[in-house]
Structures are given as structure tokens and as C-alpha cells.
VEXGUTI-865778 format. One record per residue: residue number from 0; residue in one letter; x, y, z of N, C-alpha, C in turn. Coordinates in nm, 3 decimals. Layout:
{n=NUM	res=a	nX=X	nY=Y	nZ=Z	caX=X	caY=Y	caZ=Z	cX=X	cY=Y	cZ=Z}
...
***
This chain:
{n=0	res=x	nX=1.479	nY=1.110	nZ=0.582	caX=1.347	caY=1.055	caZ=0.558	cX=1.316	cY=1.069	cZ=0.409}
{n=1	res=x	nX=1.252	nY=0.965	nZ=0.354	caX=1.209	caY=0.968	caZ=0.215	cX=1.076	cY=0.892	cZ=0.205}
{n=2	res=x	nX=1.020	nY=0.885	nZ=0.085	caX=0.887	caY=0.828	caZ=0.067	cX=0.889	cY=0.734	cZ=-0.053}
{n=3	res=x	nX=0.825	nY=0.618	nZ=-0.036	caX=0.812	caY=0.521	caZ=-0.145	cX=0.666	cY=0.519	cZ=-0.190}
{n=4	res=x	nX=0.646	nY=0.503	nZ=-0.320	caX=0.513	caY=0.491	caZ=-0.376	cX=0.485	cY=0.348	cZ=-0.419}
{n=5	res=x	nX=0.362	nY=0.304	nZ=-0.395	caX=0.318	caY=0.170	caZ=-0.432	cX=0.182	cY=0.179	cZ=-0.500}
{n=6	res=x	nX=0.159	nY=0.094	nZ=-0.598	caX=0.032	caY=0.093	caZ=-0.670	cX=-0.010	cY=-0.051	cZ=-0.697}
{n=7	res=x	nX=-0.139	nY=-0.073	nZ=-0.695	caX=-0.194	caY=-0.205	caZ=-0.725	cX=-0.331	cY=-0.188	cZ=-0.790}
{n=8	res=x	nX=-0.356	nY=-0.269	nZ=-0.891	caX=-0.487	caY=-0.278	caZ=-0.955	cX=-0.519	cY=-0.426	cZ=-0.967}
{n=9	res=x	nX=-0.636	nY=-0.464	nZ=-0.918	caX=-0.673	caY=-0.605	caZ=-0.927	cX=-0.817	cY=-0.628	cZ=-0.887}
{n=10	res=x	nX=-0.854	nY=-0.753	nZ=-0.894	caX=-0.990	caY=-0.792	caZ=-0.860	cX=-1.018	cY=-0.765	cZ=-0.712}
{n=11	res=x	nX=-1.135	nY=-0.711	nZ=-0.684	caX=-1.175	caY=-0.681	caZ=-0.547	cX=-1.173	cY=-0.807	cZ=-0.461}
{n=12	res=x	nX=-1.211	nY=-0.922	nZ=-0.517	caX=-1.212	caY=-1.045	caZ=-0.438	cX=-1.070	cY=-1.084	cZ=-0.394}
{n=13	res=x	nX=-0.970	nY=-1.051	nZ=-0.472	caX=-0.831	caY=-1.075	caZ=-0.431	cX=-0.794	cY=-0.981	cZ=-0.316}
{n=14	res=x	nX=-0.832	nY=-0.856	nZ=-0.329	caX=-0.806	caY=-0.756	caZ=-0.225	cX=-0.872	cY=-0.795	cZ=-0.093}
{n=15	res=x	nX=-0.986	nY=-0.861	nZ=-0.100	caX=-1.061	caY=-0.899	caZ=0.020	cX=-1.001	cY=-1.018	cZ=0.095}
{n=16	res=x	nX=-0.903	nY=-1.088	nZ=0.039	caX=-0.842	caY=-1.203	caZ=0.106	cX=-0.739	cY=-1.155	cZ=0.208}
{n=17	res=x	nX=-0.785	nY=-1.143	nZ=0.332	caX=-0.699	caY=-1.086	caZ=0.437	cX=-0.572	cY=-1.167	cZ=0.462}
{n=18	res=x	nX=-0.577	nY=-1.296	nZ=0.444	caX=-0.459	caY=-1.377	caZ=0.478	cX=-0.339	cY=-1.343	cZ=0.390}
{n=19	res=x	nX=-0.360	nY=-1.293	nZ=0.270	caX=-0.246	caY=-1.255	caZ=0.186	cX=-0.206	cY=-1.111	cZ=0.210}
{n=20	res=x	nX=-0.284	nY=-1.039	nZ=0.292	caX=-0.257	caY=-0.898	caZ=0.319	cX=-0.197	cY=-0.874	cZ=0.458}
{n=21	res=x	nX=-0.177	nY=-0.981	nZ=0.533	caX=-0.119	caY=-0.969	caZ=0.668	cX=0.009	cY=-1.052	cZ=0.676}
{n=22	res=x	nX=0.111	nY=-1.000	nZ=0.745	caX=0.228	caY=-1.085	caZ=0.769	cX=0.187	cY=-1.204	cZ=0.856}
{n=23	res=x	nX=0.260	nY=-1.310	nZ=0.848	caX=0.222	caY=-1.435	caZ=0.915	cX=0.207	cY=-1.421	cZ=1.065}
{n=24	res=x	nX=0.293	nY=-1.347	nZ=1.130	caX=0.283	caY=-1.334	caZ=1.275	cX=0.323	cY=-1.464	cZ=1.344}
{n=25	res=x	nX=0.276	nY=-1.477	nZ=1.466	caX=0.311	caY=-1.593	caZ=1.547	cX=0.242	cY=-1.719	cZ=1.494}
{n=26	res=x	nX=0.315	nY=-1.828	nZ=1.489	caX=0.259	caY=-1.953	caZ=1.436	cX=0.151	cY=-2.007	cZ=1.530}
{n=27	res=x	nX=0.042	nY=-2.059	nZ=1.471	caX=-0.062	caY=-2.119	caZ=1.555	cX=-0.011	cY=-2.249	cZ=1.615}
{n=28	res=x	nX=-0.080	nY=-2.295	nZ=1.715	caX=-0.043	caY=-2.422	caZ=1.779	cX=-0.099	cY=-2.538	cZ=1.699}
{n=29	res=x	nX=-0.050	nY=-2.656	nZ=1.727	caX=-0.098	caY=-2.776	caZ=1.659	cX=-0.247	cY=-2.800	cZ=1.684}
{n=30	res=x	nX=-0.297	nY=-2.750	nZ=1.794	caX=-0.439	caY=-2.769	caZ=1.826	cX=-0.529	cY=-2.660	cZ=1.769}
{n=31	res=x	nX=-0.471	nY=-2.566	nZ=1.694	caX=-0.551	caY=-2.459	caZ=1.634	cX=-0.645	cY=-2.517	cZ=1.529}
{n=32	res=x	nX=-0.753	nY=-2.445	nZ=1.505	caX=-0.849	caY=-2.487	caZ=1.404	cX=-0.783	cY=-2.492	cZ=1.267}
{n=33	res=x	nX=-0.832	nY=-2.578	nZ=1.181	caX=-0.776	caY=-2.595	caZ=1.047	cX=-0.776	cY=-2.463	cZ=0.970}
{n=34	res=x	nX=-0.881	nY=-2.387	nZ=0.984	caX=-0.891	caY=-2.258	caZ=0.914	cX=-0.777	cY=-2.165	cZ=0.957}
{n=35	res=x	nX=-0.744	nY=-2.163	nZ=1.084	caX=-0.636	caY=-2.079	caZ=1.136	cX=-0.502	cY=-2.127	cZ=1.081}
{n=36	res=x	nX=-0.481	nY=-2.257	nZ=1.081	caX=-0.357	caY=-2.314	caZ=1.027	cX=-0.343	cY=-2.283	cZ=0.878}
{n=37	res=x	nX=-0.452	nY=-2.300	nZ=0.804	caX=-0.449	caY=-2.273	caZ=0.660	cX=-0.420	cY=-2.125	cZ=0.631}
{n=38	res=x	nX=-0.482	nY=-2.036	nZ=0.708	caX=-0.460	caY=-1.892	caZ=0.690	cX=-0.315	cY=-1.856	cZ=0.718}
{n=39	res=x	nX=-0.257	nY=-1.917	nZ=0.823	caX=-0.117	caY=-1.890	caZ=0.857	cX=-0.024	cY=-1.941	cZ=0.747}
{n=40	res=x	nX=-0.049	nY=-2.061	nZ=0.698	caX=0.034	caY=-2.115	caZ=0.589	cX=0.031	cY=-2.026	cZ=0.466}
{n=41	res=x	nX=-0.089	nY=-1.978	nZ=0.435	caX=-0.103	caY=-1.891	caZ=0.319	cX=-0.028	cY=-1.760	cZ=0.341}
{n=42	res=x	nX=-0.038	nY=-1.703	nZ=0.459	caX=0.033	caY=-1.578	caZ=0.489	cX=0.184	cY=-1.597	cZ=0.479}
{n=43	res=x	nX=0.235	nY=-1.708	nZ=0.530	caX=0.379	caY=-1.736	caZ=0.523	cX=0.424	cY=-1.747	cZ=0.377}
{n=44	res=x	nX=0.344	nY=-1.816	nZ=0.297	caX=0.382	caY=-1.841	caZ=0.158	cX=0.362	cY=-1.720	cZ=0.067}
{n=45	res=x	nX=0.257	nY=-1.643	nZ=0.091	caX=0.217	caY=-1.543	caZ=-0.007	cX=0.252	cY=-1.399	cZ=0.033}
{n=46	res=x	nX=0.236	nY=-1.362	nZ=0.159	caX=0.253	caY=-1.222	caZ=0.199	cX=0.386	cY=-1.161	cZ=0.153}
{n=47	res=x	nX=0.499	nY=-1.228	nZ=0.172	caX=0.627	caY=-1.163	caZ=0.138	cX=0.642	cY=-1.127	cZ=-0.009}
{n=48	res=x	nX=0.570	nY=-1.192	nZ=-0.098	caX=0.592	caY=-1.169	caZ=-0.240	cX=0.472	cY=-1.116	cZ=-0.317}
{n=49	res=x	nX=0.355	nY=-1.113	nZ=-0.255	caX=0.238	caY=-1.064	caZ=-0.328	cX=0.238	cY=-0.913	cZ=-0.334}
{n=50	res=x	nX=0.187	nY=-0.862	nZ=-0.445	caX=0.177	caY=-0.717	caZ=-0.459	cX=0.041	cY=-0.665	cZ=-0.413}
{n=51	res=x	nX=-0.042	nY=-0.753	nZ=-0.357	caX=-0.169	caY=-0.710	caZ=-0.300	cX=-0.138	cY=-0.621	cZ=-0.179}
{n=52	res=x	nX=-0.203	nY=-0.506	nZ=-0.169	caX=-0.170	caY=-0.413	caZ=-0.061	cX=-0.188	cY=-0.473	cZ=0.078}
{n=53	res=x	nX=-0.090	nY=-0.452	nZ=0.165	caX=-0.105	caY=-0.500	caZ=0.302	cX=-0.212	cY=-0.421	cZ=0.377}
{n=54	res=x	nX=-0.268	nY=-0.481	nZ=0.479	caX=-0.371	caY=-0.412	caZ=0.558	cX=-0.311	cY=-0.290	cZ=0.627}
{n=55	res=x	nX=-0.193	nY=-0.304	nZ=0.686	caX=-0.126	caY=-0.190	caZ=0.748	cX=-0.032	cY=-0.129	cZ=0.645}
{n=56	res=x	nX=-0.052	nY=-0.003	nZ=0.614	caX=0.024	caY=0.064	caZ=0.508	cX=0.175	cY=0.050	cZ=0.526}
{n=57	res=x	nX=0.224	nY=0.062	nZ=0.648	caX=0.369	caY=0.052	caZ=0.674	cX=0.426	cY=-0.083	cZ=0.634}
{n=58	res=x	nX=0.342	nY=-0.185	nZ=0.628	caX=0.390	caY=-0.319	caZ=0.592	cX=0.434	cY=-0.330	cZ=0.446}
{n=59	res=x	nX=0.408	nY=-0.228	nZ=0.366	caX=0.467	caY=-0.227	caZ=0.232	cX=0.619	cY=-0.236	cZ=0.244}
{n=60	res=x	nX=0.675	nY=-0.182	nZ=0.353	caX=0.821	caY=-0.184	caZ=0.371	cX=0.875	cY=-0.325	cZ=0.389}
{n=61	res=x	nX=0.788	nY=-0.422	nZ=0.412	caX=0.829	caY=-0.562	caZ=0.427	cX=0.835	cY=-0.633	cZ=0.291}
{n=62	res=x	nX=0.794	nY=-0.564	nZ=0.188	caX=0.787	caY=-0.623	caZ=0.053	cX=0.919	cY=-0.600	cZ=-0.021}
{n=63	res=x	nX=0.943	nY=-0.676	nZ=-0.127	caX=1.066	caY=-0.658	caZ=-0.204	cX=1.073	cY=-0.519	cZ=-0.268}
{n=64	res=x	nX=1.193	nY=-0.466	nZ=-0.286	caX=1.209	caY=-0.333	caZ=-0.346	cX=1.152	cY=-0.324	cZ=-0.488}
{n=65	res=x	nX=1.137	nY=-0.436	nZ=-0.555	caX=1.081	caY=-0.434	caZ=-0.692	cX=0.938	cY=-0.383	cZ=-0.694}
{n=66	res=x	nX=0.871	nY=-0.380	nZ=-0.581	caX=0.732	caY=-0.332	caZ=-0.576	cX=0.723	cY=-0.180	cZ=-0.560}
{n=67	res=x	nX=0.835	nY=-0.116	nZ=-0.534	caX=0.837	caY=0.029	caZ=-0.520	cX=0.821	cY=0.092	cZ=-0.658}
{n=68	res=x	nX=0.724	nY=0.181	nZ=-0.672	caX=0.697	caY=0.247	caZ=-0.801	cX=0.768	cY=0.381	cZ=-0.813}
{n=69	res=x	nX=0.822	nY=0.429	nZ=-0.703	caX=0.896	caY=0.554	caZ=-0.705	cX=0.943	cY=0.588	cZ=-0.565}
{n=70	res=x	nX=1.050	nY=0.666	nZ=-0.557	caX=1.104	caY=0.710	caZ=-0.428	cX=1.135	cY=0.858	cZ=-0.440}
{n=71	res=x	nX=1.094	nY=0.933	nZ=-0.336	caX=1.110	caY=1.078	caZ=-0.337	cX=1.160	cY=1.125	cZ=-0.203}
{n=72	res=x	nX=1.246	nY=1.223	nZ=-0.205	caX=1.295	caY=1.286	caZ=-0.082	cX=1.193	cY=1.387	cZ=-0.029}
{n=73	res=x	nX=1.125	nY=1.453	nZ=-0.119	caX=1.032	caY=1.561	caZ=-0.081	cX=0.886	cY=1.515	cZ=-0.091}
{n=74	res=x	nX=0.805	nY=1.546	nZ=0.009	caX=0.664	caY=1.511	caZ=0.005	cX=0.592	cY=1.565	cZ=-0.119}
{n=75	res=x	nX=0.629	nY=1.686	nZ=-0.163	caX=0.564	caY=1.745	caZ=-0.280	cX=0.585	cY=1.659	cZ=-0.404}
{n=76	res=x	nX=0.705	nY=1.604	nZ=-0.420	caX=0.734	caY=1.517	caZ=-0.534	cX=0.650	cY=1.390	cZ=-0.529}
{n=77	res=x	nX=0.637	nY=1.333	nZ=-0.410	caX=0.554	caY=1.214	caZ=-0.393	cX=0.409	cY=1.247	cZ=-0.423}
{n=78	res=x	nX=0.366	nY=1.366	nZ=-0.382	caX=0.230	caY=1.410	caZ=-0.410	cX=0.204	cY=1.426	cZ=-0.560}
{n=79	res=x	nX=0.304	nY=1.473	nZ=-0.633	caX=0.290	caY=1.485	caZ=-0.778	cX=0.267	cY=1.349	cZ=-0.842}
{n=80	res=x	nX=0.342	nY=1.249	nZ=-0.798	caX=0.322	caY=1.112	caZ=-0.848	cX=0.181	cY=1.065	cZ=-0.815}
{n=81	res=x	nX=0.138	nY=1.088	nZ=-0.692	caX=0.004	caY=1.048	caZ=-0.651	cX=-0.101	cY=1.114	cZ=-0.741}
{n=82	res=x	nX=-0.084	nY=1.242	nZ=-0.765	caX=-0.178	caY=1.314	caZ=-0.851	cX=-0.184	cY=1.257	cZ=-0.992}
{n=83	res=x	nX=-0.069	nY=1.222	nZ=-1.047	caX=-0.066	caY=1.162	caZ=-1.180	cX=-0.137	cY=1.026	cZ=-1.182}
{n=84	res=x	nX=-0.116	nY=0.948	nZ=-1.077	caX=-0.182	caY=0.817	caZ=-1.069	cX=-0.334	cY=0.834	cZ=-1.061}
{n=85	res=x	nX=-0.377	nY=0.926	nZ=-0.977	caX=-0.521	caY=0.951	caZ=-0.962	cX=-0.581	cY=1.001	cZ=-1.093}
{n=86	res=x	nX=-0.514	nY=1.092	nZ=-1.160	caX=-0.564	caY=1.147	caZ=-1.286	cX=-0.575	cY=1.038	cZ=-1.393}
{n=87	res=x	nX=-0.478	nY=0.947	nZ=-1.394	caX=-0.479	caY=0.840	caZ=-1.493	cX=-0.599	cY=0.747	cZ=-1.474}
{n=88	res=x	nX=-0.633	nY=0.717	nZ=-1.348	caX=-0.739	caY=0.621	caZ=-1.322	cX=-0.876	cY=0.684	cZ=-1.299}
{n=89	res=x	nX=-0.883	nY=0.814	nZ=-1.277	caX=-1.010	caY=0.880	caZ=-1.246	cX=-1.120	cY=0.850	cZ=-1.349}
{n=90	res=x	nX=-1.091	nY=0.845	nZ=-1.478	caX=-1.199	caY=0.814	caZ=-1.573	cX=-1.259	cY=0.674	cZ=-1.554}
{n=91	res=x	nX=-1.187	nY=0.587	nZ=-1.487	caX=-1.235	caY=0.450	caZ=-1.465	cX=-1.299	cY=0.432	cZ=-1.328}
{n=92	res=x	nX=-1.297	nY=0.534	nZ=-1.240	caX=-1.356	caY=0.522	caZ=-1.108	cX=-1.504	cY=0.485	cZ=-1.121}
{n=93	res=x	nX=-1.550	nY=0.395	nZ=-1.038	caX=-1.690	caY=0.354	caZ=-1.039	cX=-1.781	cY=0.470	cZ=-1.001}
{n=94	res=x	nX=-1.733	nY=0.557	nZ=-0.913	caX=-1.810	caY=0.674	caZ=-0.870	cX=-1.756	cY=0.798	cZ=-0.940}
{n=95	res=x	nX=-1.843	nY=0.865	nZ=-1.013	caX=-1.801	caY=0.989	caZ=-1.080	cX=-1.757	cY=1.093	cZ=-0.978}
{n=96	res=x	nX=-1.822	nY=1.095	nZ=-0.864	caX=-1.789	caY=1.190	caZ=-0.758	cX=-1.644	cY=1.172	cZ=-0.712}
{n=97	res=x	nX=-1.596	nY=1.048	nZ=-0.703	caX=-1.458	caY=1.023	caZ=-0.661	cX=-1.356	cY=1.081	cZ=-0.759}
{n=98	res=x	nX=-1.396	nY=1.096	nZ=-0.884	caX=-1.304	caY=1.145	caZ=-0.985	cX=-1.310	cY=1.294	cZ=-1.009}
{n=99	res=x	nX=-1.390	nY=1.367	nZ=-0.931	caX=-1.399	caY=1.511	caZ=-0.951	cX=-1.262	cY=1.576	cZ=-0.924}
{n=100	res=x	nX=-1.225	nY=1.668	nZ=-1.011	caX=-1.093	caY=1.730	caZ=-1.005	cX=-1.067	cY=1.796	cZ=-0.870}
{n=101	res=x	nX=-1.162	nY=1.870	nZ=-0.818	caX=-1.142	caY=1.938	caZ=-0.689	cX=-1.114	cY=1.837	cZ=-0.579}
{n=102	res=x	nX=-1.187	nY=1.727	nZ=-0.579	caX=-1.167	caY=1.623	caZ=-0.477	cX=-1.027	cY=1.564	cZ=-0.489}
{n=103	res=x	nX=-0.983	nY=1.536	nZ=-0.611	caX=-0.851	caY=1.478	caZ=-0.631	cX=-0.740	cY=1.575	cZ=-0.588}
{n=104	res=x	nX=-0.757	nY=1.702	nZ=-0.617	caX=-0.659	caY=1.803	caZ=-0.576	cX=-0.650	cY=1.806	cZ=-0.423}
{n=105	res=x	nX=-0.764	nY=1.801	nZ=-0.357	caX=-0.765	caY=1.801	caZ=-0.210	cX=-0.701	cY=1.674	cZ=-0.153}
{n=106	res=x	nX=-0.723	nY=1.561	nZ=-0.218	caX=-0.659	caY=1.436	caZ=-0.173	cX=-0.507	cY=1.448	cZ=-0.180}
{n=107	res=x	nX=-0.458	nY=1.501	nZ=-0.290	caX=-0.313	caY=1.517	caZ=-0.307	cX=-0.258	cY=1.616	cZ=-0.205}
{n=108	res=x	nX=-0.327	nY=1.727	nZ=-0.187	caX=-0.282	caY=1.827	caZ=-0.089	cX=-0.276	cY=1.766	cZ=0.051}
{n=109	res=x	nX=-0.378	nY=1.691	nZ=0.088	caX=-0.380	caY=1.625	caZ=0.219	cX=-0.269	cY=1.522	cZ=0.232}
{n=110	res=x	nX=-0.241	nY=1.451	nZ=0.123	caX=-0.134	caY=1.352	caZ=0.125	cX=0.002	cY=1.418	cZ=0.149}
{n=111	res=x	nX=0.026	nY=1.528	nZ=0.082	caX=0.153	caY=1.600	caZ=0.099	cX=0.167	cY=1.648	cZ=0.244}
{n=112	res=x	nX=0.061	nY=1.702	nZ=0.300	caX=0.065	caY=1.746	caZ=0.440	cX=0.096	cY=1.630	cZ=0.533}
{n=113	res=x	nX=0.033	nY=1.517	nZ=0.509	caX=0.055	caY=1.400	caZ=0.594	cX=0.200	cY=1.351	cZ=0.583}
{n=114	res=x	nX=0.253	nY=1.345	nZ=0.462	caX=0.392	caY=1.302	caZ=0.443	cX=0.489	cY=1.398	cZ=0.510}
{n=115	res=x	nX=0.456	nY=1.525	nZ=0.512	caX=0.543	caY=1.627	caZ=0.571	cX=0.571	cY=1.598	cZ=0.718}
{n=116	res=x	nX=0.472	nY=1.549	nZ=0.791	caX=0.495	caY=1.516	caZ=0.933	cX=0.528	cY=1.368	cZ=0.954}
{n=117	res=x	nX=0.553	nY=1.294	nZ=0.845	caX=0.599	caY=1.156	caZ=0.858	cX=0.492	cY=1.050	cZ=0.854}
{n=118	res=x	nX=0.371	nY=1.088	nZ=0.818	caX=0.262	caY=0.990	caZ=0.809	cX=0.263	cY=0.916	cZ=0.676}
{n=119	res=x	nX=0.184	nY=0.813	nZ=0.668	caX=0.166	caY=0.735	caZ=0.545	cX=0.033	cY=0.771	cZ=0.483}
{n=120	res=x	nX=0.019	nY=0.741	nZ=0.355	caX=-0.105	caY=0.767	caZ=0.282	cX=-0.146	cY=0.640	cZ=0.211}
{n=121	res=x	nX=-0.272	nY=0.606	nZ=0.223	caX=-0.326	caY=0.490	caZ=0.154	cX=-0.462	cY=0.527	cZ=0.097}
{n=122	res=x	nX=-0.476	nY=0.514	nZ=-0.034	caX=-0.601	caY=0.546	caZ=-0.102	cX=-0.646	cY=0.426	cZ=-0.184}
{n=123	res=x	nX=-0.776	nY=0.409	nZ=-0.195	caX=-0.830	caY=0.302	caZ=-0.277	cX=-0.960	cY=0.345	cZ=-0.342}
{n=124	res=x	nX=-0.979	nY=0.301	nZ=-0.464	caX=-1.101	caY=0.334	caZ=-0.538	cX=-1.150	cY=0.211	cZ=-0.613}
{n=125	res=x	nX=-1.280	nY=0.193	nZ=-0.612	caX=-1.340	caY=0.093	caZ=-0.698	cX=-1.338	cY=0.147	cZ=-0.840}
{n=126	res=x	nX=-1.300	nY=0.061	nZ=-0.932	caX=-1.306	caY=0.097	caZ=-1.073	cX=-1.429	cY=0.029	cZ=-1.132}
{n=127	res=x	nX=-1.466	nY=0.070	nZ=-1.250	caX=-1.582	caY=0.009	caZ=-1.315	cX=-1.561	cY=-0.141	cZ=-1.326}
{n=128	res=x	nX=-1.666	nY=-0.217	nZ=-1.299	caX=-1.656	caY=-0.362	caZ=-1.296	cX=-1.628	cY=-0.408	cZ=-1.154}
{n=129	res=x	nX=-1.541	nY=-0.506	nZ=-1.140	caX=-1.510	caY=-0.562	caZ=-1.007	cX=-1.364	cY=-0.539	cZ=-0.972}
{n=130	res=x	nX=-1.310	nY=-0.428	nZ=-1.017	caX=-1.168	caY=-0.400	caZ=-1.001	cX=-1.147	cY=-0.292	cZ=-0.893}
{n=131	res=x	nX=-1.037	nY=-0.307	nZ=-0.820	caX=-1.002	caY=-0.213	caZ=-0.714	cX=-0.864	cY=-0.155	cZ=-0.745}
{n=132	res=x	nX=-0.848	nY=-0.026	nZ=-0.720	caX=-0.721	caY=0.044	caZ=-0.744	cX=-0.670	cY=0.097	cZ=-0.610}
{n=133	res=x	nX=-0.548	nY=0.063	nZ=-0.574	caX=-0.490	caY=0.103	caZ=-0.447	cX=-0.359	cY=0.177	cZ=-0.472}
{n=134	res=x	nX=-0.343	nY=0.287	nZ=-0.399	caX=-0.219	caY=0.365	caZ=-0.403	cX=-0.171	cY=0.388	cZ=-0.261}
{n=135	res=x	nX=-0.041	nY=0.384	nZ=-0.241	caX=0.013	caY=0.412	caZ=-0.108	cX=0.142	cY=0.491	cZ=-0.122}
{n=136	res=x	nX=0.160	nY=0.582	nZ=-0.028	caX=0.286	caY=0.653	caZ=-0.011	cX=0.330	cY=0.623	cZ=0.131}
{n=137	res=x	nX=0.449	nY=0.566	nZ=0.143	caX=0.497	caY=0.519	caZ=0.273	cX=0.624	cY=0.595	cZ=0.309}
{n=138	res=x	nX=0.620	nY=0.658	nZ=0.425	caX=0.737	caY=0.729	caZ=0.475	cX=0.837	cY=0.626	cZ=0.525}
{n=139	res=x	nX=0.962	nY=0.647	nZ=0.491	caX=1.065	caY=0.547	caZ=0.521	cX=1.185	cY=0.611	cZ=0.589}
{n=140	res=x	nX=1.245	nY=0.536	nZ=0.675	caX=1.370	caY=0.570	caZ=0.743	cX=1.361	cY=0.691	cZ=0.834}
{n=141	res=x	nX=1.286	nY=0.686	nZ=0.940	caX=1.201	caY=0.575	caZ=0.985	cX=1.054	cY=0.598	cZ=0.949}
{n=142	res=x	nX=0.977	nY=0.493	nZ=0.964	caX=0.832	caY=0.501	caZ=0.948	cX=0.772	cY=0.521	cZ=1.086}
{n=143	res=x	nX=0.680	nY=0.615	nZ=1.100	caX=0.621	caY=0.644	caZ=1.231	cX=0.545	cY=0.526	cZ=1.290}
{n=144	res=x	nX=0.471	nY=0.453	nZ=1.207	caX=0.389	caY=0.342	caZ=1.255	cX=0.471	cY=0.217	cZ=1.282}
{n=145	res=x	nX=0.583	nY=0.203	nZ=1.212	caX=0.667	caY=0.084	caZ=1.226	cX=0.815	cY=0.125	cZ=1.215}
{n=146	res=x	nX=0.867	nY=0.192	nZ=1.317	caX=1.003	caY=0.247	caZ=1.308	cX=1.113	cY=0.141	cZ=1.296}
{n=147	res=x	nX=1.085	nY=0.017	nZ=1.332	caX=1.186	caY=-0.087	caZ=1.324	cX=1.197	cY=-0.151	cZ=1.186}
{n=148	res=x	nX=1.102	nY=-0.120	nZ=1.097	caX=1.110	caY=-0.178	caZ=0.962	cX=1.217	cY=-0.107	cZ=0.882}
{n=149	res=x	nX=1.313	nY=-0.181	nZ=0.828	caX=1.419	caY=-0.117	caZ=0.748	cX=1.368	cY=-0.078	cZ=0.610}
{n=150	res=x	nX=1.440	nY=0.009	nZ=0.546	caX=1.406	caY=0.052	caZ=0.410	cX=1.432	cY=-0.063	cZ=0.313}
{n=151	res=x	nX=1.332	nY=-0.105	nZ=0.236	caX=1.354	caY=-0.215	caZ=0.142	cX=1.455	cY=-0.180	cZ=0.033}
{n=152	res=x	nX=1.460	nY=-0.054	nZ=-0.008	caX=1.554	caY=-0.014	caZ=-0.112	cX=1.698	cY=-0.020	cZ=-0.062}
{n=153	res=x	nX=1.720	nY=0.017	nZ=0.063	caX=1.854	caY=0.012	caZ=0.119	cX=1.899	cY=-0.132	cZ=0.141}
{n=154	res=x	nX=1.806	nY=-0.219	nZ=0.176	caX=1.839	caY=-0.361	caZ=0.195	cX=1.885	cY=-0.422	cZ=0.062}
{n=155	res=x	nX=1.824	nY=-0.379	nZ=-0.047	caX=1.859	caY=-0.433	caZ=-0.178	cX=2.001	cY=-0.396	cZ=-0.218}
{n=156	res=x	nX=2.049	nY=-0.283	nZ=-0.170	caX=2.182	caY=-0.234	caZ=-0.206	cX=2.293	cY=-0.304	cZ=-0.127}
{n=157	res=x	nX=2.258	nY=-0.360	nZ=-0.009	caX=2.363	caY=-0.420	caZ=0.074	cX=2.385	cY=-0.565	cZ=0.041}
***
């Protein structure tokens, strides 16, 4: 088991577009509403390659390996990366309370505990303005929420 790190910073309105954050799933029928057809087409075209965070954290494993920001065998190492990411962006958090050092330390500690038992971690913070910052740590090989998803890094090697 290992852990991959993912990061995204972008406009909140982009993050709010669910059709680019969900895998396409089953194709709608020809009699489906136009909105449903359009949403499915967008998901087919955009989801596999967009770096916008997926709604389900485990679905990061469906993305290309180029989106992985780091890979760690030990939860503590992944937690260190998470802590560095949080510290880097904390001065830009829209809420001063979200950037308090004690809170960030507790977030990292909780993330390490979660990774230890094979869970995933997904954090998001509004930054000043209309920007959103998302971080994820995804347990891989296997993932508890999606055990059938293969490791994207191993797929790249084969």
C-alpha cells in the first residue's frame, strides 16, 4: 500500500461544475433530456484529463499519473507533504481561523491516522478572492473505497 498526493488551485466556479468532476458513467438514452446528454458528453470529454478534483476522492486514481504530486510508502511522509502544502497556502486562506497553526497540525495528524488504516483524505479551503484550494491524499493498491481501481503510476510503467 502507498499514497499519492494531489493538489489543485482554481476558480471556485470551475470547482462547482459537477460534470467535469464525475466520471461519465452509463450513457444516457436518446430520449434523455438535452441537459443530461450535454452533461454526459462533457464528462466523457473532460473528466479523464482535467485536474479539477473529482467528487469522490478515490477517483483521482482514474486520472493520468502526471497529476500525482508525490507518492509515499509511509502515511507520515504523506502527512509531511500535506503539512507543507497547508503551510504554504495558509496565509491566503479566506478564513484566518482555517489557517491557525494548531488547526493545521490537527488536520495533518488526523490525515496520517486516516491513511494508516487505508482511508483517503480530501481537504479544501477558500482562498482570498474567488479561488479554491484542494488537496487530496489517496491510498493506492488497493484503495478501500474503490479497490478495483488500478494504480495510475503502475499503469504508466507498463
